[in-house]
Every structure is written in C-alpha cells, then in structure tokens.
C-alpha positions as a Markdown table, in Angstrom:
| # | Residue | x | y | z |
|---|---|---|---|---|
| 1 | Met | -37.1 | -210.4 | 10.2 |
| 2 | Ala | -37.7 | -208.5 | 13.4 |
| 3 | Glu | -38.0 | -204.8 | 13.2 |
| 4 | Ser | -34.9 | -202.9 | 14.6 |
| 5 | Pro | -35.3 | -200.3 | 17.3 |
| 6 | Lys | -35.9 | -196.8 | 16.1 |
| 7 | Thr | -33.9 | -193.8 | 17.2 |
| 8 | Thr | -35.3 | -190.3 | 17.6 |
| 9 | Thr | -33.3 | -187.4 | 18.8 |
| 10 | Gly | -30.7 | -189.6 | 20.4 |
| 11 | Ile | -33.3 | -191.8 | 22.3 |
| 12 | Thr | -33.6 | -195.4 | 21.2 |
| 13 | Val | -37.2 | -196.5 | 21.1 |
| 14 | His | -38.3 | -200.1 | 21.1 |
| 15 | Pro | -40.7 | -201.1 | 18.3 |
| 16 | Ala | -43.4 | -201.7 | 20.8 |
| 17 | Ala | -43.2 | -198.0 | 21.7 |
| 18 | Ser | -44.6 | -197.0 | 18.4 |
| 19 | Ala | -47.0 | -199.8 | 17.7 |
| 20 | Ala | -50.2 | -198.3 | 19.1 |
| 21 | Gly | -51.7 | -195.9 | 21.5 |
| 22 | Ala | -51.9 | -192.1 | 21.8 |
| 23 | Pro | -49.5 | -190.0 | 19.8 |
| 24 | Arg | -46.0 | -189.2 | 21.2 |
| 25 | Gly | -46.8 | -185.6 | 22.0 |
| 26 | Ser | -50.0 | -186.3 | 23.9 |
| 27 | Gly | -48.2 | -189.1 | 25.8 |
| 28 | Phe | -45.6 | -186.5 | 26.9 |
| 29 | Trp | -48.2 | -184.1 | 28.3 |
| 30 | Leu | -50.2 | -186.9 | 29.9 |
| 31 | Val | -47.1 | -188.1 | 31.8 |
| 32 | Gly | -46.5 | -184.5 | 32.8 |
| 33 | Ala | -50.1 | -184.3 | 34.1 |
| 34 | Val | -49.6 | -187.5 | 36.1 |
| 35 | Leu | -46.4 | -186.0 | 37.7 |
| 36 | Val | -48.2 | -182.8 | 38.6 |
| 37 | Leu | -51.2 | -184.7 | 40.1 |
| 38 | Leu | -49.1 | -187.0 | 42.2 |
| 39 | Met | -47.1 | -184.1 | 43.6 |
| 40 | Leu | -50.3 | -182.1 | 44.1 |
| 41 | Ser | -51.8 | -184.9 | 46.1 |
| 42 | Ser | -48.7 | -185.2 | 48.2 |
| 43 | Ser | -48.9 | -181.5 | 49.2 |
| 44 | Val | -52.7 | -181.5 | 50.0 |
| 45 | Pro | -52.2 | -183.0 | 53.5 |
| 46 | Ser | -49.7 | -180.2 | 54.3 |
| 47 | Ala | -52.5 | -177.7 | 54.2 |
| 48 | Leu | -54.6 | -179.9 | 56.4 |
| 49 | Tyr | -51.9 | -180.7 | 59.1 |
| 50 | Val | -52.9 | -177.8 | 61.3 |
| 51 | Leu | -56.6 | -179.0 | 61.1 |
| 52 | Tyr | -55.5 | -182.5 | 61.9 |
| 53 | Gln | -53.5 | -181.3 | 64.9 |
| 54 | Gln | -56.5 | -179.4 | 66.3 |
| 55 | Glu | -59.1 | -182.1 | 65.7 |
| 56 | Trp | -57.0 | -185.1 | 66.8 |
| 57 | Gly | -54.5 | -183.5 | 69.3 |
| 58 | Leu | -51.4 | -184.3 | 67.3 |
| 59 | Ser | -48.0 | -182.8 | 68.2 |
| 60 | Ser | -45.6 | -181.2 | 65.7 |
| 61 | Gly | -43.3 | -184.1 | 66.1 |
| 62 | Met | -46.1 | -186.5 | 65.2 |
| 63 | Ile | -47.0 | -184.4 | 62.1 |
| 64 | Thr | -43.5 | -184.7 | 60.9 |
| 65 | Val | -43.6 | -188.5 | 61.4 |
| 66 | Val | -46.7 | -188.6 | 59.3 |
| 67 | Phe | -44.9 | -186.5 | 56.6 |
| 68 | Ala | -41.7 | -188.6 | 56.9 |
| 69 | Leu | -43.7 | -191.9 | 56.5 |
| 70 | Tyr | -44.6 | -190.7 | 53.0 |
| 71 | Ala | -41.0 | -190.0 | 52.2 |
| 72 | Val | -39.8 | -193.4 | 53.6 |
| 73 | Thr | -42.4 | -195.3 | 51.6 |
| 74 | Val | -41.4 | -193.3 | 48.5 |
| 75 | Leu | -37.9 | -194.5 | 49.1 |
| 76 | Ala | -39.1 | -198.1 | 49.5 |
| 77 | Gly | -40.9 | -197.8 | 46.2 |
| 78 | Leu | -37.8 | -196.4 | 44.5 |
| 79 | Leu | -35.5 | -199.0 | 45.9 |
| 80 | Leu | -37.9 | -201.9 | 45.0 |
| 81 | Phe | -39.3 | -200.6 | 41.7 |
| 82 | Gly | -37.0 | -197.8 | 40.6 |
| 83 | Ser | -35.7 | -199.7 | 37.5 |
| 84 | Leu | -38.8 | -201.8 | 37.0 |
| 85 | Ser | -40.1 | -199.6 | 34.1 |
| 86 | Asp | -36.8 | -200.1 | 32.3 |
| 87 | Thr | -37.8 | -203.8 | 31.7 |
| 88 | Leu | -41.5 | -204.0 | 32.2 |
| 89 | Gly | -42.3 | -200.7 | 30.5 |
| 90 | Arg | -43.3 | -197.2 | 31.6 |
| 91 | Arg | -47.0 | -197.6 | 30.9 |
| 92 | Pro | -47.8 | -200.6 | 33.2 |
| 93 | Val | -45.7 | -199.1 | 36.0 |
| 94 | Leu | -47.4 | -195.8 | 35.7 |
| 95 | Gly | -50.8 | -197.5 | 35.7 |
| 96 | Ala | -50.0 | -199.4 | 38.9 |
| 97 | Gly | -48.9 | -196.2 | 40.6 |
| 98 | Leu | -52.1 | -194.5 | 39.7 |
| 99 | Val | -54.2 | -197.3 | 41.1 |
| 100 | Leu | -52.3 | -197.1 | 44.4 |
| 101 | Ala | -52.8 | -193.3 | 44.3 |
| 102 | Ile | -56.6 | -193.8 | 44.1 |
| 103 | Val | -56.5 | -196.2 | 47.0 |
| 104 | Ser | -54.5 | -193.7 | 49.1 |
| 105 | Met | -57.0 | -190.9 | 48.4 |
| 106 | Ala | -59.8 | -193.1 | 49.5 |
| 107 | Leu | -58.0 | -193.9 | 52.7 |
| 108 | Phe | -57.4 | -190.2 | 53.3 |
| 109 | Ala | -61.1 | -189.4 | 52.7 |
| 110 | Gly | -62.1 | -192.0 | 55.3 |
| 111 | Ala | -59.5 | -191.1 | 57.9 |
| 112 | Asp | -60.9 | -190.4 | 61.3 |
| 113 | Gly | -57.6 | -190.6 | 63.3 |
| 114 | Leu | -53.9 | -191.1 | 63.2 |
| 115 | Gly | -54.0 | -194.8 | 62.2 |
| 116 | Leu | -55.8 | -194.3 | 58.8 |
| 117 | Leu | -53.8 | -191.1 | 58.2 |
| 118 | Leu | -50.5 | -193.1 | 58.5 |
| 119 | Ala | -51.9 | -195.8 | 56.3 |
| 120 | Ala | -53.0 | -193.3 | 53.6 |
| 121 | Arg | -49.6 | -191.6 | 53.7 |
| 122 | Ala | -47.8 | -194.9 | 53.4 |
| 123 | Val | -49.8 | -196.1 | 50.4 |
| 124 | Gln | -49.4 | -192.6 | 48.8 |
| 125 | Gly | -45.7 | -192.8 | 49.2 |
| 126 | Leu | -45.5 | -196.2 | 47.6 |
| 127 | Ala | -47.6 | -195.0 | 44.7 |
| 128 | Val | -45.2 | -192.1 | 44.1 |
| 129 | Gly | -42.1 | -194.2 | 44.6 |
| 130 | Leu | -43.4 | -196.8 | 42.1 |
| 131 | Ala | -44.2 | -194.1 | 39.5 |
| 132 | Thr | -41.3 | -191.8 | 39.9 |
| 133 | Gly | -38.6 | -193.6 | 37.9 |
| 134 | Ala | -41.1 | -194.3 | 35.1 |
| 135 | Met | -42.4 | -190.7 | 34.9 |
| 136 | Gly | -38.9 | -189.2 | 34.9 |
| 137 | Ala | -37.7 | -191.6 | 32.1 |
| 138 | Ala | -40.9 | -191.3 | 30.0 |
| 139 | Leu | -40.7 | -187.5 | 30.0 |
| 140 | Leu | -37.1 | -187.6 | 28.7 |
| 141 | Glu | -38.0 | -190.2 | 26.1 |
| 142 | Leu | -41.2 | -188.5 | 24.9 |
| 143 | Ser | -39.8 | -185.0 | 24.7 |
| 144 | Pro | -40.8 | -183.3 | 21.4 |
| 145 | Ala | -38.1 | -183.6 | 18.8 |
| 146 | Ser | -38.0 | -179.8 | 18.4 |
| 147 | Lys | -37.5 | -179.3 | 22.2 |
| 148 | Pro | -35.3 | -182.1 | 23.5 |
| 149 | Ala | -34.6 | -180.3 | 26.8 |
| 150 | Leu | -38.4 | -180.0 | 27.6 |
| 151 | Gly | -38.4 | -183.4 | 29.4 |
| 152 | Ala | -35.9 | -182.4 | 32.0 |
| 153 | Gln | -37.7 | -179.0 | 32.4 |
| 154 | Val | -41.1 | -180.7 | 33.1 |
| 155 | Asn | -39.3 | -183.2 | 35.4 |
| 156 | Ser | -38.1 | -180.4 | 37.6 |
| 157 | Ala | -41.1 | -178.0 | 37.2 |
| 158 | Gly | -43.8 | -180.6 | 37.6 |
| 159 | Pro | -43.2 | -181.2 | 41.3 |
| 160 | Thr | -43.2 | -177.4 | 42.1 |
| 161 | Val | -46.3 | -176.8 | 40.0 |
| 162 | Gly | -48.1 | -179.7 | 41.7 |
| 163 | Ile | -47.0 | -178.7 | 45.2 |
| 164 | Gly | -48.1 | -175.1 | 44.7 |
| 165 | Leu | -51.5 | -176.1 | 43.3 |
| 166 | Gly | -52.0 | -178.6 | 46.1 |
| 167 | Gly | -51.1 | -176.1 | 48.8 |
| 168 | Ile | -53.4 | -173.3 | 47.6 |
| 169 | Gly | -56.2 | -175.6 | 46.5 |
| 170 | Ala | -56.4 | -177.5 | 49.7 |
| 171 | Gly | -56.1 | -174.2 | 51.7 |
| 172 | Leu | -59.1 | -172.8 | 49.9 |
| 173 | Leu | -61.1 | -176.0 | 50.4 |
| 174 | Val | -60.2 | -176.1 | 54.1 |
| 175 | Gln | -61.2 | -172.5 | 54.7 |
| 176 | Tyr | -64.3 | -172.2 | 52.6 |
| 177 | Ala | -65.6 | -175.6 | 51.4 |
| 178 | Pro | -67.6 | -178.2 | 53.4 |
| 179 | Ala | -66.0 | -181.4 | 54.6 |
| 180 | Pro | -62.4 | -180.2 | 53.6 |
| 181 | Thr | -60.7 | -183.4 | 54.8 |
| 182 | Val | -62.9 | -185.4 | 52.5 |
| 183 | Leu | -63.7 | -183.2 | 49.5 |
| 184 | Ser | -60.0 | -182.6 | 48.5 |
| 185 | Tyr | -59.3 | -186.3 | 48.2 |
| 186 | Leu | -62.6 | -187.2 | 46.4 |
| 187 | Leu | -61.7 | -184.6 | 43.7 |
| 188 | Leu | -58.3 | -186.2 | 43.3 |
| 189 | Val | -59.8 | -189.7 | 43.0 |
| 190 | Gly | -61.7 | -188.4 | 39.9 |
| 191 | Ala | -58.6 | -186.8 | 38.5 |
| 192 | Phe | -56.5 | -189.9 | 38.9 |
| 193 | Ala | -59.2 | -192.1 | 37.3 |
| 194 | Val | -59.2 | -189.9 | 34.2 |
| 195 | Thr | -55.4 | -190.0 | 33.9 |
| 196 | Leu | -55.4 | -193.7 | 34.4 |
| 197 | Val | -57.6 | -194.1 | 31.3 |
| 198 | Gly | -55.1 | -192.0 | 29.4 |
| 199 | Val | -52.1 | -194.0 | 30.6 |
| 200 | Val | -53.8 | -197.3 | 29.5 |
| 201 | Arg | -54.1 | -195.8 | 26.0 |
| 202 | Met | -50.6 | -194.1 | 25.7 |
| 203 | Arg | -47.7 | -195.5 | 23.7 |
| 204 | Glu | -44.9 | -197.3 | 25.4 |
| 205 | Ser | -41.5 | -195.5 | 25.3 |
| 206 | Ala | -39.1 | -197.7 | 27.2 |
| 207 | Pro | -36.3 | -199.2 | 25.0 |
| 208 | Gly | -36.5 | -202.6 | 26.8 |
| 209 | Ala | -40.3 | -202.8 | 27.4 |
| 210 | Gly | -41.9 | -206.2 | 27.5 |
| 211 | Gly | -39.7 | -207.9 | 30.0 |
| 212 | Arg | -40.9 | -210.1 | 32.9 |
| 213 | Phe | -42.1 | -208.7 | 36.2 |
| 214 | Arg | -39.4 | -209.1 | 38.8 |
| 215 | Val | -39.1 | -207.3 | 42.1 |
| 216 | Val | -35.4 | -207.2 | 42.8 |
| 217 | Pro | -34.2 | -204.8 | 45.5 |
| 218 | His | -31.2 | -203.1 | 44.0 |
| 219 | Arg | -28.4 | -200.8 | 45.0 |
| 220 | Ile | -28.4 | -197.2 | 43.8 |
| 221 | Arg | -26.0 | -197.3 | 40.8 |
| 222 | Val | -24.5 | -194.4 | 39.0 |
| 223 | Pro | -22.3 | -194.7 | 35.9 |
| 224 | Glu | -18.7 | -195.1 | 37.1 |
| 225 | Gly | -17.4 | -192.2 | 35.0 |
| 226 | Ala | -20.1 | -189.8 | 36.3 |
| 227 | Arg | -19.8 | -190.5 | 40.0 |
| 228 | Gly | -17.8 | -187.4 | 40.8 |
| 229 | Arg | -20.3 | -185.2 | 39.0 |
| 230 | Phe | -23.2 | -187.0 | 40.6 |
| 231 | Ala | -21.7 | -186.5 | 44.1 |
| 232 | Val | -21.3 | -182.8 | 43.5 |
| 233 | Leu | -24.8 | -182.3 | 42.0 |
| 234 | Val | -26.6 | -184.3 | 44.6 |
| 235 | Leu | -25.5 | -181.8 | 47.3 |
| 236 | Thr | -27.8 | -179.3 | 45.6 |
| 237 | Ile | -30.6 | -181.9 | 45.6 |
| 238 | Val | -30.1 | -182.4 | 49.3 |
| 239 | Ala | -30.2 | -178.6 | 50.0 |
| 240 | Val | -33.3 | -178.1 | 47.8 |
| 241 | Trp | -35.4 | -180.9 | 49.3 |
| 242 | Ser | -34.4 | -180.2 | 52.9 |
| 243 | Val | -36.0 | -176.8 | 52.4 |
| 244 | Gly | -39.0 | -178.4 | 50.7 |
| 245 | Gly | -39.5 | -181.0 | 53.5 |
| 246 | Phe | -39.5 | -178.3 | 56.2 |
| 247 | Tyr | -42.0 | -176.1 | 54.4 |
| 248 | Leu | -44.3 | -179.0 | 53.5 |
| 249 | Ser | -44.4 | -180.3 | 57.1 |
| 250 | Leu | -43.9 | -177.3 | 59.4 |
| 251 | Gly | -44.1 | -174.3 | 57.0 |
| 252 | Pro | -47.9 | -173.7 | 57.3 |
| 253 | His | -47.7 | -173.8 | 61.2 |
| 254 | Leu | -44.8 | -171.3 | 61.1 |
| 255 | Ala | -46.7 | -169.0 | 58.7 |
| 256 | Leu | -49.8 | -169.0 | 60.9 |
| 257 | Ser | -47.6 | -168.2 | 63.9 |
| 258 | Leu | -45.7 | -165.3 | 62.3 |
| 259 | Leu | -48.8 | -163.9 | 60.6 |
| 260 | Glu | -50.9 | -164.4 | 63.8 |
| 261 | Ser | -53.7 | -165.8 | 61.7 |
| 262 | Thr | -56.3 | -168.5 | 62.2 |
| 263 | Asn | -57.1 | -168.6 | 58.5 |
| 264 | Tyr | -56.2 | -172.0 | 57.1 |
| 265 | Leu | -55.6 | -170.6 | 53.7 |
| 266 | Val | -52.5 | -168.9 | 55.0 |
| 267 | Gly | -50.7 | -172.2 | 55.5 |
| 268 | Gly | -51.6 | -173.5 | 52.0 |
| 269 | Ala | -50.7 | -170.1 | 50.5 |
| 270 | Thr | -47.3 | -170.2 | 52.0 |
| 271 | Val | -46.6 | -173.6 | 50.4 |
| 272 | Ala | -48.0 | -172.2 | 47.1 |
| 273 | Leu | -45.8 | -169.1 | 47.3 |
| 274 | Leu | -42.7 | -171.2 | 47.7 |
| 275 | Ala | -43.7 | -173.6 | 44.8 |
| 276 | Gly | -45.1 | -170.8 | 42.6 |
| 277 | Ala | -41.8 | -168.8 | 42.8 |
| 278 | Ala | -39.9 | -172.0 | 42.0 |
| 279 | Thr | -42.0 | -172.6 | 38.9 |
| 280 | Val | -41.6 | -169.1 | 37.6 |
| 281 | Ala | -37.8 | -169.3 | 38.1 |
| 282 | Gln | -37.7 | -172.7 | 36.2 |
| 283 | Leu | -39.7 | -171.2 | 33.3 |
| 284 | Met | -37.5 | -168.2 | 33.1 |
| 285 | Leu | -34.3 | -170.2 | 33.2 |
| 286 | Gly | -35.4 | -173.1 | 30.9 |
| 287 | Gly | -32.8 | -172.1 | 28.2 |
| 288 | Thr | -29.9 | -171.4 | 30.6 |
| 289 | Pro | -27.1 | -174.0 | 30.8 |
| 290 | Ala | -27.7 | -176.6 | 33.5 |
| 291 | Leu | -24.7 | -175.8 | 35.8 |
| 292 | Arg | -25.2 | -172.0 | 35.5 |
| 293 | Thr | -28.9 | -172.5 | 36.5 |
| 294 | Ala | -27.8 | -174.6 | 39.5 |
| 295 | Val | -25.3 | -171.9 | 40.6 |
| 296 | Leu | -27.9 | -169.2 | 40.3 |
| 297 | Gly | -30.4 | -171.3 | 42.2 |
| 298 | Leu | -27.9 | -171.9 | 45.1 |
| 299 | Phe | -27.3 | -168.1 | 45.3 |
| 300 | Gly | -31.0 | -167.7 | 45.5 |
| 301 | Leu | -31.3 | -170.3 | 48.2 |
| 302 | Leu | -28.7 | -168.7 | 50.3 |
| 303 | Ala | -30.3 | -165.3 | 49.9 |
| 304 | Gly | -33.7 | -166.7 | 50.8 |
| 305 | Leu | -32.4 | -168.6 | 53.9 |
| 306 | Gly | -30.8 | -165.4 | 55.1 |
| 307 | Leu | -34.0 | -163.5 | 54.7 |
| 308 | Val | -35.9 | -166.2 | 56.6 |
| 309 | Leu | -33.5 | -165.9 | 59.4 |
| 310 | Leu | -34.0 | -162.2 | 59.4 |
| 311 | Ala | -37.8 | -162.6 | 59.4 |
| 312 | Leu | -37.6 | -164.9 | 62.4 |
| 313 | Gly | -35.3 | -162.5 | 64.2 |
| 314 | Leu | -37.6 | -159.6 | 63.6 |
| 315 | Gly | -40.8 | -161.6 | 63.9 |
| 316 | Ser | -41.8 | -159.9 | 60.7 |
| 317 | Ala | -44.6 | -161.5 | 58.5 |
| 318 | Ala | -43.8 | -159.3 | 55.6 |
| 319 | Val | -40.1 | -160.2 | 55.5 |
| 320 | Phe | -41.1 | -163.9 | 55.9 |
| 321 | Leu | -43.3 | -163.8 | 52.8 |
| 322 | Ala | -40.6 | -162.0 | 50.8 |
| 323 | Ala | -38.1 | -164.5 | 52.0 |
| 324 | Thr | -40.3 | -167.4 | 51.0 |
| 325 | Ala | -40.6 | -166.0 | 47.5 |
| 326 | Val | -36.8 | -165.6 | 47.2 |
| 327 | Leu | -36.3 | -169.0 | 48.7 |
| 328 | Gly | -38.7 | -170.6 | 46.2 |
| 329 | Ser | -37.0 | -169.0 | 43.2 |
| 330 | Gly | -33.7 | -170.4 | 44.4 |
| 331 | Trp | -35.3 | -173.7 | 45.1 |
| 332 | Gly | -36.8 | -174.0 | 41.6 |
| 333 | Ala | -33.6 | -172.9 | 39.8 |
| 334 | Ala | -31.3 | -175.1 | 41.8 |
| 335 | Phe | -33.5 | -178.2 | 41.3 |
| 336 | Leu | -33.9 | -177.5 | 37.5 |
| 337 | Gly | -30.1 | -177.0 | 37.0 |
| 338 | Ser | -29.0 | -180.0 | 39.0 |
| 339 | Phe | -31.7 | -182.3 | 37.6 |
| 340 | Arg | -30.8 | -181.4 | 34.0 |
| 341 | Ala | -27.1 | -182.0 | 34.6 |
| 342 | Leu | -27.8 | -185.3 | 36.3 |
| 343 | Ser | -30.3 | -186.5 | 33.6 |
| 344 | Ala | -27.5 | -186.3 | 31.1 |
| 345 | Leu | -25.3 | -188.8 | 32.9 |
| 346 | Ala | -27.3 | -192.0 | 32.0 |
| 347 | Glu | -27.7 | -194.1 | 28.9 |
| 348 | Pro | -31.4 | -194.7 | 27.8 |
| 349 | Ala | -31.5 | -198.3 | 29.0 |
| 350 | His | -30.6 | -197.1 | 32.6 |
| 351 | Arg | -32.5 | -193.8 | 32.6 |
| 352 | Gly | -35.2 | -195.0 | 35.0 |
| 353 | Glu | -32.6 | -196.3 | 37.4 |
| 354 | Leu | -30.6 | -193.1 | 37.5 |
| 355 | Thr | -33.7 | -191.0 | 37.9 |
| 356 | Ala | -34.7 | -193.2 | 40.9 |
| 357 | Ala | -31.2 | -192.6 | 42.4 |
| 358 | Val | -31.7 | -188.8 | 42.2 |
| 359 | Tyr | -35.1 | -189.1 | 44.0 |
| 360 | Val | -33.7 | -191.4 | 46.6 |
| 361 | Phe | -31.4 | -188.6 | 47.8 |
| 362 | Ala | -34.2 | -186.1 | 47.4 |
| 363 | Tyr | -36.6 | -187.9 | 49.6 |
| 364 | Leu | -34.0 | -188.7 | 52.2 |
| 365 | Ala | -33.3 | -185.0 | 52.4 |
| 366 | Met | -37.0 | -184.2 | 52.5 |
| 367 | Ser | -37.8 | -186.6 | 55.4 |
| 368 | Val | -34.8 | -187.0 | 57.8 |
| 369 | Pro | -34.3 | -183.3 | 58.5 |
| 370 | Ala | -38.0 | -182.7 | 58.8 |
| 371 | Val | -38.4 | -185.4 | 61.4 |
| 372 | Leu | -35.5 | -184.0 | 63.4 |
| 373 | Ala | -37.0 | -180.6 | 63.2 |
| 374 | Gly | -40.4 | -181.9 | 64.4 |
| 375 | Met | -38.8 | -183.6 | 67.4 |
| 376 | Leu | -36.7 | -180.5 | 68.2 |
| 377 | Thr | -39.9 | -178.4 | 68.0 |
| 378 | Asn | -41.4 | -180.3 | 70.8 |
| 379 | Ile | -38.3 | -179.5 | 73.0 |
| 380 | His | -37.2 | -176.0 | 71.8 |
| 381 | Gly | -40.3 | -174.6 | 70.2 |
| 382 | Leu | -41.0 | -173.8 | 66.5 |
| 383 | His | -39.2 | -170.5 | 66.4 |
| 384 | Arg | -35.8 | -171.7 | 67.8 |
| 385 | Thr | -35.9 | -174.9 | 65.8 |
| 386 | Ser | -36.6 | -173.0 | 62.6 |
| 387 | Val | -33.6 | -170.7 | 63.1 |
| 388 | Gly | -31.3 | -173.7 | 63.7 |
| 389 | Phe | -32.7 | -175.6 | 60.7 |
| 390 | Met | -32.3 | -172.7 | 58.3 |
| 391 | Ala | -28.8 | -172.0 | 59.4 |
| 392 | Ala | -27.8 | -175.7 | 58.9 |
| 393 | Val | -29.3 | -175.8 | 55.4 |
| 394 | Ala | -27.5 | -172.6 | 54.6 |
| 395 | Gly | -24.2 | -174.4 | 55.4 |
| 396 | Val | -25.2 | -177.2 | 53.0 |
| 397 | Cys | -26.0 | -174.7 | 50.3 |
| 398 | Ala | -22.7 | -172.9 | 50.7 |
| 399 | Leu | -20.8 | -176.2 | 50.4 |
| 400 | Ala | -22.9 | -177.2 | 47.3 |
| 401 | Leu | -22.3 | -173.8 | 45.7 |
| 402 | Leu | -18.5 | -174.1 | 46.1 |
| 403 | Ala | -18.5 | -177.6 | 44.7 |
| 404 | Thr | -20.7 | -176.7 | 41.8 |
| 405 | Leu | -18.6 | -173.6 | 40.9 |
| 406 | Arg | -15.5 | -175.9 | 40.8 |
| 407 | Leu | -17.4 | -178.4 | 38.6 |
| 408 | Ala | -18.5 | -175.7 | 36.2 |
| 409 | Ala | -14.9 | -174.4 | 35.9 |
| 410 | Arg | -13.6 | -177.9 | 35.3 |
| 411 | Thr | -16.3 | -178.5 | 32.7 |
| 412 | Arg | -15.4 | -175.3 | 30.8 |
| 413 | Ala | -11.7 | -176.2 | 30.9 |
| 414 | Glu | -12.5 | -179.7 | 29.5 |
| 415 | Glu | -14.7 | -178.3 | 26.7 |
| 416 | Gly | -12.0 | -175.8 | 25.8 |
| 417 | Thr | -9.5 | -178.6 | 25.2 |
| 418 | Val | -11.9 | -180.5 | 22.8 |
C-alpha cells in the first residue's frame, strides 16, 4: 500500500519530501541563503550603474530601462513558471534558477557595453522569476515546527538582507578593489555554485512533487474568498516596491548628488542603509500580528517619504540619510506585515502560485514607476523628478494605510463574533 502524505504543523508533505536528502532544518536555511544570494546579486548592478553611466555614456533613462528589464523578465518567469514547483517540485525548480543565475553572472562579468548588460539583466530576471515561487513556498513548508512563522519572516527579510549586502559589498568593491565590474560577479558565481550543490542534496517539500514538466502560462489566481483582503494588502506591496525600485535604480545617483561626492561607496551605502533599516525593523517586529505590522510600516513609509521631500527641499545630505533610514524601517515592516497576511490566504497545494501572484505585483511596482522616473529625469532633472515621485508614492501609502486600518478593524470584529 502506498504511504499516505504526512502532515507537520499544518503543512501536508508528500512522501517524497522525506525520503532522502539534507535534514528539514538545513533545507530551510539553505533556501533562505538562496533567496538572500539572488536578491544580493540583483542589487549589485545598482551600485555599478553610476560607473556604467560614466564608462559607456548611458543616460538615467537608459539605466532605468536596464533595471526594468530585470523586473519584466522576473514577471515573465513568474507568469510562465510561478506554479511549476507545485507540481514538478521545489528542488528542481530552484536548481534550474541557480544555473540561470550563474549564466547571468558570467554575462555581467564579460559585459563591455549596453548589449551584454541587457542580456545579463534579462537572464538574471528569468532566474529570479523561476525561483521565486519555489523559494517562497519552500520556506513556508520547511519552517521549524517550533517557529511556524519563521518562513514568512525569512521570505520578507531575505530580500532586504540581500539587497543591503549587495549594495554595500558592490560599493566597496567598486571603490577599492580591482576590476569591480568583473570581481563582484565572479564571487557570486562561486557562491551560487556552492548553493546549487546544496539544493541538489536537499529534501523535497512540495506536496505534489513528481509531476510532469509543463510550461503553461497562467492567470494570477487568488482564492475567491480572499480576494478582498488580497486587494487591500497588495496596495502595501505596491507602495513598498515602488520605493525599492526607485532606490535601486536612481537612489545611488541621487545620493551622490546630494552628498556632492564622487565616492562610489556612497551609492551602495545608500541602498544598504535602506535595506539594513528594513531588516532591523523586520527582526524587531517578527512577533507582532501581521496587520498591525503592516500598519506600523505604512506609518513609517509616510514619515520617511515626508523626510525625503524635506531633504530634497533643503538640499540636506544629513536629512536625506536620516530619511532613508526611516523609510527603510517602514519599508521592511510594511512588507513583512503584508506578506505574512497574504501568505495565510493559500492552501498548501497552491502556495507557490499565490506567492508568485504577490511578487507579480511587487515587480510591476518596482519596474513601471522606476522607468517613468528615469524618463522624466531626462526631461525635468533628477531633483524635480524625485520630488514628484515621492509625493505620488506617499499618496499610494496613505490609501493603503486607510484600507489596511479598515481591514484590521473588520478582522477584529469578525474574531470577536467567533
């Protein structure tokens, strides 16, 4: 008789998941490391954009196009492969994503102009898009039994940790190491190769693993009974990643302008400050209820955006750095709270699909506003464009805050009647 699926802390695990490979706990942290590395690699070019602009004569608009190509190909990967790991398995999908990541790092290392830079960014985006749904679902499934909320926390903290490390690491290499546009990527090739070996050995966690490989473009589907909550919470995702997209594409250039510096480390440090503050906030609020965390984060985002506008008005570098830290704290908390609330809306068999849906909105918010900002920068200049962008995102944050407060009140009322 066939062995029945096993259930651990509410997560149904297919027999194949426990048959062989590394222990569950090591698999959890391995997937977390893959998430951090992929996000780290995605932020490394941000610290190099100013150097690319100077060496290759690229405009701010073209830089945001390069950045947006990454987001577009992430979306393509999510739409084509977002639910693939639900049937094929988390492990093979993660392995394929890491192979593509290694290819993209090699293309970056060999880039000598815009063409290869675009190709490298496209392959990188496809790698992240392919792996995102599998990573998000695997972290939820492999969470330690004693800490079931840890999966959602790593899902939300992993991107900020990776982005911060990538920004500061690349900035240091650009300023002080030889061949910065090559060395950063060669180091990442080695890191991805090591994690690929670990993924090959890890246990499978998908309930429906072992199905046939089929690439079927699919619509983004959300459980019917959860669509209202999803619509409210995704507003926060849009606000959070609009800010992230701006900082990752034009943030280093803005920092160098306000600080009147030519030190490339400044640009990377600005990205690292935003992401570092986000990570600290996520660690501090890990035990706070999801909706309350999202509300606190939205208040932080509004405060940070207000301070950025003040810094731009005064032309003050000190206020800008303080604003970035406040903005990062709000960014981290808002993403943690909204992701935790969203992750609770899906059944195990469709967890990869819902996770992909969340990231579709995240990458749309990251790419479209950033491209618009880059184009407007060529017309109105970086300063005026930044003011308009921050004001617009503040409006989205205010709308998301009002909607989330209403959702929290309704949730409390429903729980009170149970």
